[in-house]
C-alpha positions in Angstrom: -165.4 -1.0 -21.5 -164.2 -2.9 -24.4 -161.7 -0.1 -25.1 -160.3 -0.4 -21.6 -159.9 -4.2 -21.9 -158.0 -3.8 -25.2 -155.7 -1.2 -23.7 -154.9 -3.5 -20.7 -154.3 -6.4 -23.0 -151.8 -4.3 -25.1 -150.1 -3.2 -22.0 -149.7 -6.8 -20.7 -148.4 -7.9 -24.1 -145.8 -5.1 -24.0 -144.6 -6.2 -20.5 -144.4 -9.8 -21.6 -142.4 -8.7 -24.7 -140.0 -6.7 -22.6 -139.6 -9.7 -20.2 -138.8 -12.1 -23.1 -136.5 -9.6 -24.7 -134.5 -9.2 -21.5 -134.4 -13.0 -21.0 -133.2 -13.5 -24.6 -130.5 -10.9 -24.1 -129.4 -12.4 -20.8 -129.3 -15.9 -22.4 -127.3 -14.6 -25.3 -124.9 -12.8 -23.0 -124.5 -15.9 -20.9 -123.8 -18.0 -24.1 -121.1 -15.5 -25.2 -119.6 -15.7 -21.7 -119.4 -19.5 -21.8 -117.9 -19.4 -25.3 -115.3 -16.9 -24.1 -114.4 -19.1 -21.1 -114.2 -22.2 -23.3 -111.8 -20.4 -25.7 -109.7 -19.2 -22.8 -109.5 -22.7 -21.3 -108.5 -24.1 -24.7 -105.8 -21.4 -25.0 -104.5 -22.1 -21.5 -104.5 -25.9 -22.2 -102.7 -25.4 -25.5 -100.2 -23.1 -23.8 -99.5 -25.6 -21.0 -99.1 -28.5 -23.5 -96.8 -26.4 -25.6 -94.6 -25.4 -22.6 -94.5 -29.0 -21.4 -93.6 -30.2 -24.9 -90.9 -27.6 -25.1 -89.5 -28.6 -21.6 -89.4 -32.3 -22.5 -87.8 -31.6 -25.8 -85.2 -29.5 -24.1 -84.4 -32.4 -21.7 -84.3 -34.9 -24.5 -82.1 -32.6 -26.6 -79.8 -32.3 -23.5 -79.6 -36.0 -23.1 -78.9 -36.5 -26.8 -76.1 -34.0 -26.6 -74.7 -35.8 -23.6 -74.9 -39.1 -25.4 -73.1 -37.6 -28.4 -70.4 -36.3 -26.2 -70.0 -39.6 -24.4 -71.1 -38.3 -21.0 -73.5 -40.0 -18.6 -76.2 -38.4 -16.5 -78.9 -39.2 -14.1 -82.4 -38.0 -14.9 -85.1 -37.6 -12.3 -88.8 -38.2 -13.0 -89.4 -34.5 -13.6 -88.2 -32.4 -16.5 -86.5 -29.9 -14.1 -83.8 -30.7 -11.5 -83.1 -29.5 -8.0 -79.6 -28.4 -7.2 -79.1 -31.6 -5.3 -80.1 -33.8 -8.3 -77.8 -31.7 -10.5 -74.9 -32.5 -8.1 -75.9 -36.2 -8.2 -75.9 -36.1 -12.0 -72.5 -34.4 -12.0 -71.2 -37.1 -9.6 -72.5 -39.8 -12.0 -70.5 -38.2 -14.8 -67.3 -38.6 -12.9 -66.4 -42.2 -13.8 -63.6 -44.1 -12.1 -60.2 -43.2 -13.5 -58.9 -45.5 -16.1 -55.2 -46.1 -16.3 -53.5 -45.1 -19.5 -52.1 -47.7 -21.8 -48.5 -48.5 -20.8 -45.5 -49.1 -23.0 -46.0 -52.8 -22.5 -49.7 -52.5 -23.6 -48.7 -50.5 -26.7 -46.1 -53.2 -27.5 -48.8 -55.9 -27.5 -47.6 -57.6 -24.3 -51.1 -57.4 -22.8 -52.2 -60.2 -25.2 -49.7 -62.7 -23.7 -51.6 -65.5 -21.9 -50.3 -67.4 -19.0 -51.7 -70.3 -16.9 -51.9 -68.3 -13.7 -53.7 -65.4 -15.4 -51.3 -62.8 -14.0 -52.3 -59.1 -14.5 -48.6 -58.3 -15.1 -47.4 -58.0 -18.6 -44.0 -59.3 -17.6 -43.0 -61.5 -14.7 -40.1 -63.6 -13.4 -39.9 -66.0 -10.4 -36.7 -67.8 -9.5 -35.1 -69.8 -6.8 -32.8 -67.3 -5.1 -30.2 -69.9 -4.1 -29.9 -71.8 -7.3 -31.1 -69.0 -9.7 -33.3 -71.6 -11.4 -36.2 -70.0 -13.2 -39.6 -71.2 -11.9 -41.9 -69.0 -13.8 -41.2 -66.6 -16.7 -43.4 -64.3 -18.8 -41.9 -61.8 -21.2 -39.0 -61.6 -18.7 -36.5 -60.5 -21.4 -38.4 -57.4 -22.5 -37.0 -54.1 -21.4 -39.8 -51.9 -19.9 -40.1 -48.7 -17.9 -39.6 -49.6 -14.2 -40.7 -46.4 -12.4 -39.6 -46.4 -8.7 -38.0 -49.8 -8.8 -35.1 -47.4 -9.9 -34.7 -46.5 -6.2 -33.3 -49.9 -5.5 -30.3 -49.1 -7.7 -30.2 -45.7 -6.1 -29.8 -47.3 -2.6 -27.2 -49.7 -3.9 -25.0 -46.9 -5.3 -25.3 -44.9 -2.1 -24.3 -47.9 0.1 -21.4 -49.0 -2.1 -20.1 -45.5 -2.2 -19.9 -45.7 1.6 -21.3 -42.1 2.0 -21.8 -40.8 5.5 -25.4 -41.8 6.5 -25.5 -39.2 9.3 -24.7 -36.3 7.0 -27.6 -33.8 6.9 -28.9 -33.1 3.4 -31.2 -30.2 2.4 -34.0 -30.6 -0.1 -33.8 -27.9 -2.7 -35.8 -26.7 -5.7 -33.5 -29.0 -7.8 -35.3 -31.9 -6.2 -38.8 -30.8 -7.4 -40.4 -33.1 -9.9 -40.2 -31.4 -13.3 -40.9 -34.6 -15.1 -44.5 -35.3 -14.0 -45.2 -32.5 -11.4 -45.8 -34.9 -8.5 -46.1 -33.5 -5.0 -44.1 -34.3 -1.8 -44.3 -33.6 1.9 -40.6 -32.8 1.9 -40.8 -29.0 1.4 -37.9 -27.1 -0.1 -35.5 -26.3 2.8 -36.3 -29.6 4.6 -33.1 -31.0 6.2 -32.8 -34.8 6.9 -29.9 -37.2 7.3 -28.9 -39.3 4.4 -30.1 -42.4 6.3 -33.6 -40.9 6.7 -33.7 -40.0 3.1 -32.7 -43.5 2.1 -35.3 -45.0 4.5 -38.3 -43.1 3.1 -37.1 -43.5 -0.5 -37.1 -47.3 -0.1 -40.1 -47.7 2.1 -42.4 -44.9 0.9 -40.9 -44.3 -2.6 -40.3 -40.6 -1.7 -39.2 -39.0 -4.9 -37.5 -35.8 -3.5 -35.6 -38.0 -1.1 -34.2 -40.1 -4.0 -33.4 -36.9 -5.9 -31.5 -35.4 -3.0 -29.5 -38.6 -2.6 -28.4 -38.6 -6.2 -27.7 -34.8 -6.2 -25.5 -35.1 -3.1 -23.0 -37.6 -4.7 -19.5 -36.6 -5.7 -19.9 -35.0 -9.1 -23.7 -34.4 -8.5 -26.6 -36.1 -10.2 -25.0 -36.7 -13.6 -22.1 -38.6 -11.9 -24.6 -40.5 -9.8 -26.6 -41.6 -12.8 -23.3 -42.7 -14.5 -22.6 -44.8 -11.4 -26.0 -46.4 -11.6 -25.5 -47.4 -15.2 -22.0 -48.6 -14.5 -23.3 -50.8 -11.7 -26.0 -52.2 -14.0 -23.3 -53.2 -16.5 -21.2 -54.8 -13.8 -24.2 -56.9 -12.7 -24.8 -58.0 -16.3 -28.0 -56.0 -16.6 -27.7 -55.6 -20.3 -31.3 -54.4 -21.0 -31.1 -51.6 -18.4 -30.7 -47.8 -18.6 -31.0 -45.2 -15.9 -31.5 -41.4 -16.5 -32.4 -40.3 -12.9 -32.3 -41.5 -9.3 -36.1 -41.4 -8.7 -37.6 -43.4 -11.5 -40.0 -40.6 -12.6 -38.7 -40.7 -16.1 -40.0 -43.5 -18.4 -36.5 -43.7 -19.8 -35.5 -45.7 -16.8 -35.9 -49.2 -18.3 -35.0 -52.8 -17.5 -36.1 -56.3 -18.1 -37.5 -58.6 -15.3 -34.4 -60.7 -15.7 -32.2 -57.7 -15.0 -34.2 -56.7 -12.0 -33.8 -60.1 -10.4 -30.0 -59.5 -10.6 -30.4 -56.1 -9.0 -32.6 -57.5 -6.2 -30.0 -60.1 -5.4 -27.2 -57.5 -5.3 -29.3 -55.1 -3.1 -30.2 -58.0 -0.8 -26.5 -58.2 0.3 -27.0 -55.0 2.3 -28.9 -55.5 5.6 -29.8 -51.8 5.8 -31.5 -51.9 2.4 -33.4 -55.0 3.5 -34.4 -53.3 6.7 -35.5 -50.0 5.2 -37.4 -51.5 2.3 -39.4 -53.9 4.5 -40.2 -51.4 7.3 -44.0 -50.6 7.5 -43.9 -47.2 9.2 -41.2 -44.6 9.9 -41.2 -41.1 11.4 -38.7 -38.4 10.3 -38.1 -35.2 12.2 -36.8 -32.5 9.9 -34.7 -29.7 11.5 -37.1 -26.9 12.7 -40.2 -28.6 11.2 -42.9 -30.9 12.5 -42.4 -34.6 12.4 -43.6 -36.6 9.4 -44.9 -40.2 9.5 -44.4 -42.3 6.4 -45.9 -45.7 5.6 -44.9 -48.5 3.2 -46.1 -48.7 -0.4 -46.3 -52.5 -0.1 -49.0 -53.8 2.2 -47.7 -57.3 2.1 -44.8 -56.4 4.4 -47.2 -56.0 7.2 -49.1 -59.2 6.4 -48.3 -62.0 8.8 -48.8 -64.5 6.0 -45.8 -63.2 4.2 -42.1 -63.4 5.1 -40.5 -60.7 2.9 -36.7 -60.1 3.0 -36.5 -57.1 0.5 -39.0 -55.3 -1.7 -39.7 -52.3 -3.8 -42.7 -51.0 -5.7 -43.1 -48.6 -8.6 -45.7 -46.8 -10.7 -45.9 -44.3 -13.5 -48.4 -44.5 -16.3 -45.8 -45.7 -18.8 -44.6 -48.5 -16.5 -47.9 -49.7 -15.0 -47.8 -51.2 -11.5 -44.4 -52.8 -10.7 -43.1 -54.9 -7.8 -39.9 -56.7 -7.0 -39.3 -58.7 -3.8 -37.8 -61.7 -2.1 -39.9 -63.9 0.1 -39.7 -67.2 1.9 -42.3 -69.6 0.5 -42.5 -73.2 1.6 -39.0 -72.9 3.2 -37.5 -71.6 -0.1 -36.1 -68.1 -0.8 -37.9 -66.9 -3.9 -37.2 -63.8 -6.0 -40.3 -62.4 -7.7 -40.5 -59.6 -10.3 -43.8 -58.2 -11.7 -43.8 -55.4 -14.3 -46.6 -53.5 -15.9 -49.8 -54.7 -14.2 -53.1 -52.7 -14.1 -55.1 -51.9 -11.0 -53.8 -50.6 -7.7 -53.6 -54.0 -6.0 -53.0 -56.1 -9.1 -49.3 -56.6 -8.5 -49.9 -57.8 -4.9 -52.6 -60.2 -6.3 -50.1 -61.5 -8.8 -47.7 -62.2 -5.9 -50.4 -64.1 -4.1 -51.1 -66.2 -7.2 -47.5 -67.1 -7.5 -47.3 -68.0 -3.8 -50.4 -70.3 -4.0 -49.0 -71.9 -7.2 -45.6 -72.6 -5.4 -47.4 -74.0 -2.4 -49.6 -76.2 -4.5 -47.1 -77.7 -7.0 -43.8 -77.1 -5.1 -41.9 -77.0 -8.4 -38.4 -78.4 -8.2 -37.7 -79.3 -11.8 -40.8 -78.0 -13.6 -40.9 -74.4 -14.7 -43.1 -72.2 -16.7 -41.8 -70.1 -19.6 -44.3 -67.8 -21.3 -43.9 -64.9 -23.7 -42.1 -63.7 -26.7 
């Protein structure tokens, strides 16, 4: 009996031992599993942090490179950008165009102060009837005049009494080889001399001005000689012309000289009419009609009474404007050379007009400059 009890006890102990052994092994296996999962989680976290750190560093390095290169960009809240945000960033990099320094700027004229705070580096305002100077700023300095040149072009054409009805063809010789500007007058376009003169004065059409000069007795060289001869005749001693369009920066004159040119051109009603027209349609032979508009918005402004005008622009010359207007019952000649900003020359004209209306100068004049 005792032997059987002992045997049963041993058997029970053996079962308990096997149970605890299995439990210990299971617990040990579960511990190893937890440890493995923990290590995997740490590895994944480290990998994520490393990738995020790399991504941020990459963006920062890109921004630093952009700053070094002087570029600007727009960064979103995320390290990565969609195609749309990249387009936005690219758009932000495209800053507004800045006009190059002109000849006047490089000569130091931009430092000249005047009481009206004109944007133009050179200016002249005078009474047309008496020729009395009312306002003057660097008016004796010879500067590039751009398409103001076309005023002399029109004067030479008119004084030569060339047939205005004669049809002239635009050729490859009229293409702009100086600055590569475009034109709606294609090679082969045929227009009357009058139409070419009209759009050259009103819209500053370069190929029209070139064709006018080329179709002069002796060609363009003879035409340019006639321009310079006329300048000398008018006493424009600071003036030189090298083409009929004004695309070359070698076309130069002072504000004083241009006042003389404006008065001479004013004597021709057709030049006054064409230069102050606001819109005009030409119908080239065998081609569709072309509508042109003025380069001077003041001619269509009811607050202005303009008798003759011409604008001009190339980088070397800045924004230029010459015109005659009636202000407070007086005919006034205004010349503005080398201003910056698309509408700055028109704003300068407005400043002069307000000044004349306010002070009505009769004996007082302003002389500023070197």
